[in-house]
Each structure stands twice: as structure tokens, then as C-alpha cells.
N, C-alpha and C positions, 0 to 999 in steps of 0.2 A: 465612664467618668474620666476626665483628664487629670493629669497630675496636679494641676493647680487646685482643683476642687477637692481632691483627696488630701492635699497638704492643708488646705483651709479647714476641712472637716476635722482633721487630726489636731490642728492647732486649737480649734474651738473645744474639742473634747478635753485636751490637756488643760485649757484655760478653766473649764468647768471644774475639773478635779483640783486645780490650783486654788480656785476661789473657795471651795469647801475647806481645803487644808488651811488656807490663809485665814479664814474666819475662825477656825478652831485655834490656830496659833494666836490670833489677836485676842480671843476670849481668854486664853490661858495667860497671856501677858497682863490683861486687865485684872484677872482674878488674883494674880500674884502681887498686886500693888507695886509694880515696877514704875520708876519715874519715866517721864516723857523722853528723856535723853536715851534711855535704854531701849525704849520702844522704837524710836527713830533709828537707832543703831541696828536693831533687828531688821527693820525694813531695808536699810542699806546693805546689810549682810545678805539678805535675800537677793538683792540686785546683783551682787558680785557673782552669783551663781547663774546669771542669765546666759544661756547658751543658744537660745533660739529666739528669733524675732516673733513677738506676740502678734504681729500683723499678718505675716505671710508664712511663718514657720521655718524660714531659712536659718541655717546654723552658722552664718558668718556675720557676727556683730563686731564692731570696733568701738572703742571709747570715743565719745564725741562731746567732751566738755562736761560742765555741771549746770544744772538748772534747778533752782529752788533748794540748793544744798545737796542734791542727789546727783550721783553720776549718771550721765546720759549715754546711751548707746545708739549707734546708727547701723541699720541693716545694709549690707552690700547689694542685696537684690532689689528691695523695694524703696530703699533710701529713706525710709521713715525712721524717726527717732523714738526711743522708749526709755523708760527708767524703771526703778523697782516698783513703782505705783501703777504702771500701765496696766489697764484691764482689771483694776481692783476698785473697791468702793471708795478708796481714798484718792483716786486719780483726779487731778484738777482742783482739789479742795485747798482752800487757804486756811489761815488761822490755825496752824498746826498746834500751837500751845493750848488750844481749846478742844482738840479732838478727844483726848482721854477723859477730861471732865464731862464732856457731852456723852460719850459712850457709857460712862458710869451712870449718868442720869437715865439713859435709855435702858440700860440693864435693870435699873430699879423701876422701870415702867412709869417714869414721871410723865406728866402731860407735856405737850409741845411748849406751851407758854411757861410752865414751871421749869423745864430744862433750860429754856432760853434765859430766864431770869437768873437761875443758879450759875450758869456758865458765863453770862455776859454777852450773849449774841442776840441778834434780832429774832423775833418769833418766826419770820419767814425763812431765815437760815436754819433755824431749829427744825422746821417742817421739812425742808429739802434734805437736810442731813439725816433725819429719821427715815425718810423714804430711801435715801441712798444706802444707809447701813442695814435696811431691812428690818428695823425694829418693829416689834408687834405691840399694839396697844395693850394696856392692862386689862385683864378680864373684869367684867362688871360683877360686882358682888350681888348675891341673891337672885341671880338670873338663871 
């Protein structure tokens, strides 16, 4: 195996561990009834600790402006940019003000259409977000 393949494999393993940790932290934030501003601040704080490129694993990042209110970083090796949401379920999602209400609906195992109606998003958006966040449907009663 060459160094590039080893670095890519290591980055993928680190990302998997991060995804599990990130999910746990996100659930803890939701369970504690924290407002959206605090959750977004927690996401930004996570980004401040970025020391490796999530794309290639290189450890030389520099600040590269802001995008969507989050600090962006650029890798000196692969020249790709990233932020605190890169390689998370929240990457590329819009409507930030509706994330937490939707996640609360998903944790209550509401239907796709019910969550969409409660949050004020389209049912197709609700369906995509449910797939993105990995929410499981409610178990059927009596079966």
C-alpha cells in the first residue's frame, strides 16, 4: 500500500469515529433543550479544533474565509476547502433554523409528513433529512 492509500484509510477511520461521537454530542444537545444559537456555536467550536484535512488527512490547514456563517479552511496539499460540517450529516443542508425542530420530530418518531407539517418544510425535504440523519421509523404497534 502506498502512503496516500494509508492516509486515506486512516482519515476514513477517523471520520467514522468522529461521526459516532458527533451523533452522540448532537443527541446530548437536543436532549438538554439548548437553543439553536448554542448548537451552532458548538458546531463552530468543533471546527476550531480542525487540525487535519477531512479529504486527504494532511495536517496543514489555513483559514480561508467564511461560508454560510462558518469558518472555512483550505488544505495546503489537496487545495480543497472544508468547514466544521464537512463529512457530517449536516453538510450542505440549508434552513438551519429548522434543523433542531426537525430533529426533535425525528426523535419522537413522527411521520415524514407530520414532521414536515410541524416544522414548516416540504415533505420531500423532510424525507431527505430523515434519510440524512439516519432516523428510524417508529415500530408498528401490535406486530
